[in-house]
N, C-alpha and C positions, 0 to 999 in steps of 0.2 A: 364193449359194448358191439365189439364185433359178434363176438361167440354167443348173446343173446340175442341180436338181428338172427346169424344163421340158426337160432333153436328156433325162433320164431316162425323162420320160413321154411322149417321141415315141420312143424305143426298145419302150417297154413296148407303145404301140399296134399299132408294127409287129409286135412280139412275136406280138401278138394276132392280126392279120392274118393271117398267115403261120400261126397255130397253128389256123384255123379249114379253112383248105386240107389241114391233117396230120391230121386224127384217122384213126387206123389202124381199118378196120373189115376188114382183111384176114380175121382167124383165125389167120395162119400165128404164127411164135415171133416173140415180142418182148419186150424186155429194160428194165426200167424201172429209172430211178436212184432211191432213196429215201435224202434228205438228213437227217441227224439230230445232235444238237450234244452227247450224253450219253453218253460212255462206257461207263457205269454200267448204261444202259438197253439196249445193244446187242445181250445178250444175249438178252432178251426179244424186243425185235424181229425180229429171227434166228429165233426161233421161231414169232414170228407169221409173218414171211416163207414158213417151211417148209412149214407148213401152209395158206397161200394157195395156194404155187405146189404141192403137193399137188392142189388141188381147180382148177386152172387152169394144165395143163401145159403150152402153150403162154404162160407168160409166166413171165418171171425177173424178179427183182427184185433188186438192187447196193445194197446199203447202202451208206452212206457216210458216215462219221464224223466230225466238224469239231468241234475243240474251241471253246466258247461263245462266249470272248473273239474266233476269227475267223468265227464262225459268218457274222453278218450281213454281212462285209464281202466275205467270199469269194462267199456267196450274191448280191450286189447287182451285183459283178464277172461271176461267173457269167449273171445277167438279161441286163444290157446285154451282156454278147459272145457272144449266143447259145448260151448251155450251160448252163441253168439245169436242174436236178433235174425229174424228173417229177413227183415227189411231195415234197414236204419240210416239215418243222415250221414252224408258224407260234405267232407268240402276241401278247398283247391293244396292245403297245404298237406292232406294225408292219402288224396286218390294217388300218386303214385307208390306210394310204400305199399298200399291196399291190394292196387291190383299188381304189384310185382309182384305179391307173395303169394297171390291166388287166394287170398281172403274174399272177394268177392268173384261175383261170376260177368264176364262180359257178357253183351244183351244184344250181339249184331245182329244174329239168326231172328230172333225173337223181334225186332225191330223189324227185318226185313219181311218176316210170315207174316204179320198183321199190321204192315205197311204202315207205317209209325210217319211220320213227317217230322224231320229233324230241322226242316226249315221255319216249325214252328216258334222254335228257341233260337235268341241273341247267339251269331256264329261263336262267338266268343264266350258261351259258357259251353256250349255242343265241346267248343275244344279243351275246354279247360278240362272235363271229364271221358277225354280221349287219350288215353295209352297206348303204344306202341301200335297205332293206327287200328284199334279196338274201343268203342263205346263200353264206358260201366253205369254211365247212369244216366237218366232223362232228368235233365234240370229242373226246380222246383222255384226256386227265385233267382232275384239278383237285388243287392243294394248298392248304394253309394250313400258319401257322408256328407251333412251339411250342419251352418250353427245354427245352434239354438241357442236363442235369447228370452230373458225373464223379462214381460214387458213391465210388470210392477215396480221392478228394482231400477227400469232403464227410466221410465217415467218419474220416478225419486231422487233418481241423477242428475235430470233433466239432461239425459243425451237421448241423441239420436237413434233411431232405431236402425241397425244395421241393411244392408242392399249391396246390389252387384257391385258397386263403387269401392267396395271398403277393400284394403291391402294391410301387409301383418302390421302397419305404422299406423292404420285407422285401427285396429284391432289391439294393439297394446295403448293407444292415447286414450281409448274407450275403456280399458279396462283400469288404469288407473285412477278415469273418475269414479269408475262403479264401484271400485274398492274401498269399502268401508271398516276398517277395524274395528272401532266402535260398539257396531252392529256387527262384528263375526260376519263378515260380508266379501268375498272376493269377488273379484272380476273375471275370473274364466277359471278352469281347470285344468290345471298341466297334464292329465292322467298319464300313467305310461302305458299306455293303447298304443300299439301299432297300424291296428285297421284302423283307427277311430282318428286317430293322432298324427304321429311322428312321419308315416310313410307317406301322408299329404301332402305336409309341410316338405319332407324328402323330397318329391315328384314335382313341387312345386317351383322348389330352387333349382331345379334342373339337376337335379342328383338321382339315386339310383339304390337300390336295397341290391339285386344281383343282376349280373352281365344278360342279355338275352341268352346266350347259350348256356347260362346256367352254372357256368366255370369259376368265376368269379363276382367275390362279394363288392359292394360300391361305398361299402361304410367309408373306407380309408379315402375317398373322394371330399372333397372341400367342398363339392355345392349340398352333398349328402350331410357332413358335418353341422353345416350352415343351418340345414332343416330340423337338425336336432336340436341346435343353440337354440331356435324360436321357444320350444316349451323351458328349457332349461333357464334362460333369460328370465320370461316371466316369475318361476319358480323362486328366483335369486331375487327379481325384485319385488317380491310377495305381494303381485299380482293373484297369484294363485296358492292354494295351502301348499304344503310342503308334503313331500312324498309321504313323510309318517303321518301326517293327516290323513292323507287322502289313503293310505289303509289301514288306520281303523274306521273311518267312516268313506263308503265307495264315494267316488267324485258322482256317478249317478244319482244318489241318494242326497247328495250336496245342493246338485241342483233341483232337483222333487221337490226338497222343504225350504227353497229361499235363501241358499246360503253361498250359490255359486248364477253370476250375473248369464255368464256366458258358457256353452256347451257343444264340445263335436262330438256328434255323434250319429251312428247309423241309421237310415230308413226303416230300419226293423224296430226302432224305439220308438218309433211313432205310435202303435198301439200302447206303450208304457204311459206314454206322455198324454193320450188321448183320453187314458180310464182313470190318472191318477188324481185324486180330489184337488190336489192343489194345483197341478200343471196344467190342468185339462183348459183353462180358460185364462193362463195368466200365461200363457209362453207363446214362441212361432218360431220361425226357423226360415233361414236365407241359404243359397249358395255359400261355400267356401271363402272367406279373402282369399287373393289371390297375395302370392309369392312374385318371384320372374315371370313366372306364367303360371294360370290356371291348371288346377290339376286333381283330382279326387279317385280315392283307391274303387273299382270294383270288383267285387267279388258277387256269386250263387253257392246256394247250395242246391246236393244232387238226392236223388234219392236210389241207392244200391241195394243189390241182394246177395246176400250171403252165400261163399262158396259151399258152404256146410249147411244149409237147410235140405232138411228132407221134403218140401214141399216150393220147387223151386217152379212149377207149373202155376202155382196159384200165387205164388209171390210176382211172378212177373205179370199175371193180372191187377197185385194189386199195384205195383208201378206203374205199369200204364195207366190206369185210373189216376194215381197222384201228378202224372203226367199230364191229365188233360185237361181239356179247355174248361171242361166244367170245376174240376177240382182248382184250379186257377181262380176262376169267378169266385170261386169259396173262400180262397186268400182274397183277393180283392175286396169283396163286398164286405167284410170282416176286419178291414184295413191291417190284417195282422200282417202283410209284407207284400213290397211288389212283384208280383207272381215273373215266372219266367214266359208264359206262354206269351206268343205277339199277339197285340190287340187287346188284353183283357186288363192293362195297367192303369188306365181312365178310372175306371172304379175304385183305385186304389188313392187315388185321388182324393174321390170325395168321400171315401170315408168318415174322414173331420176334416168337415168344409170349415171348421174355426182355422184349421192351421195350412198354410201353403206348400202344400206338399208337394206340386208340380215343381219347384226347386230340385228335387230330388234327379226327377227325370231329364230337366234342362241339363243337367252335369254329363250324363251322358256323352254328350259332344266333347269331352276332353277327359272320359276317364279311363284311367290306366289299371290293368290286370294288376289284381296283387299277387306278390311276389313269391313263388314256390319253386320247388326244386325236388329231386327225387326223394329227398328225405329232409324236408324241410323242419320237421319237426326239432329235430338234432339242431339246428342252426338259431329256430326259436328261441329254444331253451338259454342258448349264450347271451342272446339278445334280451333275454330279461336278464339274466343273471348280471352281465353287465351293464346294463342299463341303467340296473335300479341302485347303481352306486352313482352312476353320473346325477339321473333324477335326484338322488340325497345330496349331492354336489361333496360326495367324496372323492371321485376321480373327476376331473377335467373331461368335457367334452372331446376333445383333440385324444387327447390319452386314453379315454374309454371305446372309441371309435375306433381306434386304430387298432386296441387290441380284439374288439369283434370283427374287425376285416379280417384277421389274422387268424383268428377260432376259426370262423366262418371259412374262410379259403382254408384249412384242413379238411372240414368235415364234405366241399365240394368235390375237392380230390378225391375224397375214397368213395365219392358216387361215382367217379368218372370207372371205375375199378371193377 
């Protein structure tokens, strides 16, 4: 792994050197490639592109959509092969890796020259995309997680709709009433998902994923283990489909076909539910049930510029527009995501009036930053591998969590070198 990462670093440095000679200053026609991973956002991104191109007739932008399951693998292959897109989406788990290996350009000089006001974005998101004191992205959006529920299934089971008074216990009791094996209906989907599921319950239980100094795993902490056990118990008690069943059919699809009554979903799923023929008038949402305390994970995407682009000037113009109020308004008006630009979020809430989307914004008061480190992807891989056995009940929650903590601590120790 160390040799692979070193080779990756060498290639990145070479790409940065080449880019220094490749900034397009001619003013002639230029085509930029823009890579994203969410098909549900493609229409809004294209609308933003269209407006940008009207104002910049010499710059064309080609949108490239890759499913999230393949996005990072394809991107790393493109980067090491010298074929990276000019502008692409970035997330918290990967920003330090890409910035530290000079894959993406710092944009401080551009921000200063064009007087871009970073106070237009939540400070936590600006900080997320700052590495070693340098800014690498303009924030695009942010997201929290809420509890969605199927009103039809709740009505059929004579269960009161969830609200802000719900706790873990309330949810479990409701799930028992909503589960109907004869009809193939489960109370909830206990998906093996960090951001949408177990990170939230870990923090709600007073646990943590990684220490504030990013040196120690929190997975062997009893409170963290309790946050994992919440989900595994739902599977064990057959209130949720098994891991094998959720592998065969995605939990999101189960919810959208009326086979699951409750589903933890990020705000980016609102557009999915609003456009789905089944869910658009049968579901709604509320804040997450609380454990020992309230908590939800907050995260957000940023737009970055490839260090190897031969068109860094034009790429910055595009990134600047992507971070503008107008681009944020397009994202909000279409209900695509919660835009990062301050003051534009209310339009997103109104995009699907049948849903109470305001709850996503209400959760900002107790939102917890998505846990990251310099090489998040490495221990994320350990998470998936080890917790898969825990979710499948092949390994106990205690044993799996302690094993994960040990392996994660090894990764974090390597980061300090």
